[in-house]
PAVEXVEX-278886 format. One line per field, with one value per residue: residue in one letter; chain; x, y, z of N, C-alpha, C in turn. Coordinates in steps of 0.1 Angstrom, whole numbers, plus 5000, padded with zeros to 4 digits. Example, Ala and Ser with C-alpha at 12.3 -4.5 7.8 and 13.67 -1.06 7.14 Angstrom:
fimar: A|S $
gunu: A|A $
n.px: 5132|5128 $
n.py: 4943|4978 $
n.pz: 5078|5071 $
ca.px: 5123|5137 $
ca.py: 4955|4989 $
ca.pz: 5078|5071 $
c.px: 5132|5129 $
c.py: 4967|5000 $
c.pz: 5078|5079 $
//
This chain:
fimar: M|E|K|I|S|F|N|D|F|W|K|V|D|L|R|V|G|T|I|L|E|V|N|P|F|P|N|A|R|K|P|A|Y|Q|L|R|I|D|F|G|P|E|M|G|I|K|Q|S|S|A|Q|L|T|H|L|Y|Q|P|E|D|L|T|G|R|Q|V|I|A|V|T|N|F|P|P|K|Q|I|A|N|F|F|S|E|V|L|V|L|G|L|E|Q|E|G|G|V|V|L|L|Q|P|D|R|A|V|E|N|G|V|R|V|S $
gunu: A|A|A|A|A|A|A|A|A|A|A|A|A|A|A|A|A|A|A|A|A|A|A|A|A|A|A|A|A|A|A|A|A|A|A|A|A|A|A|A|A|A|A|A|A|A|A|A|A|A|A|A|A|A|A|A|A|A|A|A|A|A|A|A|A|A|A|A|A|A|A|A|A|A|A|A|A|A|A|A|A|A|A|A|A|A|A|A|A|A|A|A|A|A|A|A|A|A|A|A|A|A|A|A|A|A|A|A|A|A|A $
n.px: 6298|6274|6247|6236|6209|6205|6191|6198|6225|6222|6214|6236|6254|6278|6303|6324|6351|6373|6402|6408|6422|6445|6451|6471|6460|6462|6447|6434|6430|6443|6469|6461|6447|6429|6406|6395|6371|6359|6328|6315|6289|6263|6266|6287|6314|6329|6340|6364|6379|6408|6427|6455|6481|6504|6511|6508|6517|6507|6510|6509|6482|6466|6445|6439|6416|6390|6370|6340|6318|6289|6265|6264|6256|6271|6302|6316|6349|6372|6377|6365|6342|6335|6322|6320|6329|6359|6370|6392|6417|6427|6458|6488|6511|6496|6468|6455|6442|6410|6403|6392|6404|6408|6403|6372|6341|6335|6314|6301|6282|6290|6284 $
n.py: 7911|7933|7947|7980|8004|8033|8052|8045|8052|8080|8086|8088|8115|8131|8154|8183|8197|8221|8216|8232|8231|8211|8187|8168|8136|8121|8104|8085|8051|8040|8056|8090|8121|8150|8168|8200|8210|8230|8232|8250|8277|8266|8242|8246|8244|8213|8186|8159|8127|8113|8088|8095|8097|8083|8090|8118|8150|8174|8200|8194|8189|8211|8234|8218|8204|8180|8150|8140|8119|8133|8128|8109|8098|8115|8102|8089|8090|8080|8108|8126|8138|8127|8141|8139|8117|8114|8106|8081|8061|8030|8016|7996|8011|8033|8057|8072|8103|8110|8135|8165|8172|8198|8230|8236|8250|8251|8227|8217|8191|8158|8143 $
n.pz: 0456|0468|0450|0446|0443|0422|0436|0462|0462|0460|0485|0501|0512|0497|0499|0491|0510|0526|0544|0574|0598|0615|0639|0663|0674|0701|0717|0701|0691|0668|0650|0642|0630|0641|0624|0612|0591|0564|0550|0536|0534|0538|0552|0570|0594|0601|0621|0620|0625|0612|0598|0587|0592|0583|0556|0554|0566|0591|0579|0553|0549|0556|0541|0520|0497|0503|0500|0516|0534|0545|0559|0579|0612|0640|0653|0682|0691|0712|0732|0714|0689|0658|0629|0602|0575|0561|0529|0516|0500|0510|0513|0512|0533|0539|0540|0512|0503|0488|0465|0448|0414|0408|0422|0438|0448|0483|0498|0476|0461|0454|0424 $
ca.px: 6295|6260|6243|6226|6202|6209|6185|6206|6237|6219|6212|6249|6257|6293|6306|6338|6354|6387|6407|6412|6430|6449|6457|6473|6449|6469|6438|6429|6436|6453|6474|6451|6446|6417|6405|6384|6368|6349|6319|6307|6279|6252|6269|6296|6326|6327|6352|6366|6391|6413|6440|6463|6494|6515|6515|6506|6520|6497|6512|6505|6468|6459|6442|6436|6402|6388|6356|6336|6304|6284|6252|6265|6256|6284|6308|6326|6362|6378|6370|6362|6331|6338|6309|6320|6339|6368|6373|6405|6420|6436|6468|6500|6518|6488|6456|6456|6430|6403|6401|6390|6416|6409|6396|6358|6335|6332|6300|6296|6279|6295|6273 $
ca.py: 7924|7935|7958|7990|8012|8047|8059|8042|8060|8094|8088|8092|8129|8133|8168|8188|8207|8224|8214|8244|8229|8197|8186|8154|8129|8110|8094|8075|8038|8040|8070|8098|8135|8157|8178|8209|8211|8239|8227|8262|8284|8258|8231|8252|8237|8200|8179|8145|8120|8107|8080|8099|8101|8076|8096|8132|8158|8185|8212|8190|8188|8224|8241|8208|8200|8166|8146|8133|8116|8143|8125|8098|8104|8117|8090|8092|8083|8085|8120|8134|8134|8129|8145|8135|8106|8118|8094|8078|8048|8023|8008|7994|8023|8044|8060|8083|8110|8114|8149|8170|8175|8213|8237|8238|8256|8242|8223|8211|8177|8149|8138 $
ca.pz: 0460|0468|0442|0452|0433|0420|0447|0474|0461|0463|0500|0507|0509|0495|0496|0491|0520|0528|0557|0580|0609|0617|0653|0667|0682|0708|0724|0692|0691|0657|0647|0635|0631|0643|0613|0611|0576|0560|0539|0530|0542|0541|0562|0580|0597|0607|0625|0616|0629|0600|0599|0576|0597|0576|0544|0554|0578|0592|0570|0539|0548|0558|0529|0510|0496|0505|0498|0528|0537|0555|0565|0589|0625|0647|0660|0693|0690|0725|0737|0702|0680|0644|0623|0588|0572|0551|0521|0511|0495|0519|0506|0520|0535|0545|0533|0502|0502|0476|0464|0434|0407|0408|0433|0437|0460|0495|0500|0464|0463|0444|0415 $
c.px: 6280|6257|6234|6220|6208|6203|6192|6218|6234|6216|6225|6253|6272|6295|6321|6340|6369|6391|6413|6423|6433|6456|6460|6462|6455|6460|6432|6437|6447|6457|6465|6453|6432|6417|6393|6382|6357|6342|6311|6296|6267|6254|6278|6308|6323|6340|6352|6379|6396|6426|6449|6477|6507|6520|6514|6510|6509|6498|6508|6489|6460|6458|6439|6422|6401|6373|6352|6321|6299|6271|6252|6262|6270|6289|6318|6338|6370|6370|6366|6350|6334|6324|6308|6330|6347|6371|6387|6406|6430|6445|6479|6507|6509|6476|6459|6442|6423|6400|6399|6403|6418|6401|6381|6353|6332|6317|6294|6294|6285|6284|6278 $
c.py: 7927|7948|7967|7998|8026|8055|8057|8051|8074|8096|8092|8106|8131|8147|8171|8198|8209|8223|8227|8242|8214|8196|8171|8149|8118|8100|8084|8062|8036|8055|8078|8113|8139|8168|8187|8212|8220|8234|8238|8267|8276|8248|8236|8243|8225|8195|8164|8140|8113|8100|8083|8101|8094|8084|8112|8138|8169|8196|8208|8190|8201|8230|8231|8205|8185|8163|8138|8130|8125|8139|8113|8105|8106|8104|8094|8083|8088|8097|8130|8129|8138|8130|8140|8124|8111|8105|8093|8064|8041|8015|8005|8007|8034|8047|8073|8089|8111|8128|8153|8173|8190|8218|8239|8245|8247|8239|8216|8196|8169|8143|8129 $
c.pz: 0458|0459|0449|0440|0432|0432|0460|0473|0465|0478|0507|0502|0509|0491|0498|0503|0520|0542|0562|0590|0611|0631|0655|0675|0690|0715|0714|0693|0680|0655|0638|0638|0635|0632|0615|0596|0573|0548|0534|0538|0546|0552|0574|0582|0605|0612|0621|0622|0616|0602|0587|0580|0590|0564|0544|0567|0579|0582|0556|0538|0549|0544|0518|0509|0497|0502|0511|0527|0548|0562|0574|0602|0631|0654|0670|0691|0702|0730|0726|0694|0666|0636|0609|0586|0560|0542|0516|0506|0504|0511|0516|0522|0540|0535|0524|0501|0488|0476|0450|0428|0404|0418|0429|0449|0471|0496|0488|0466|0451|0436|0404 $
//
């Protein structure tokens, strides 16, 4: 594993947001949802494609807080632009979301 410096870590902007809306994403190569996520007044609402369909139903995700990388450039996935990367733990059976263990303000930076 390559070592990185603390300064390298701080270049990654990890923030908390709340999922507002979840829609199916039939054009994705792998099963995924299109998410609209509120990152607070500074960043606003961003969208993401997330491969969460194996363990989560849309109603399980709406209102849930997640952690995402917010400073990657947008990535086009089929006909959709994903603006943030929602973080999860990949395991057999599907991706498990990373999330705060209690509610925090949207837009808070992970430190």
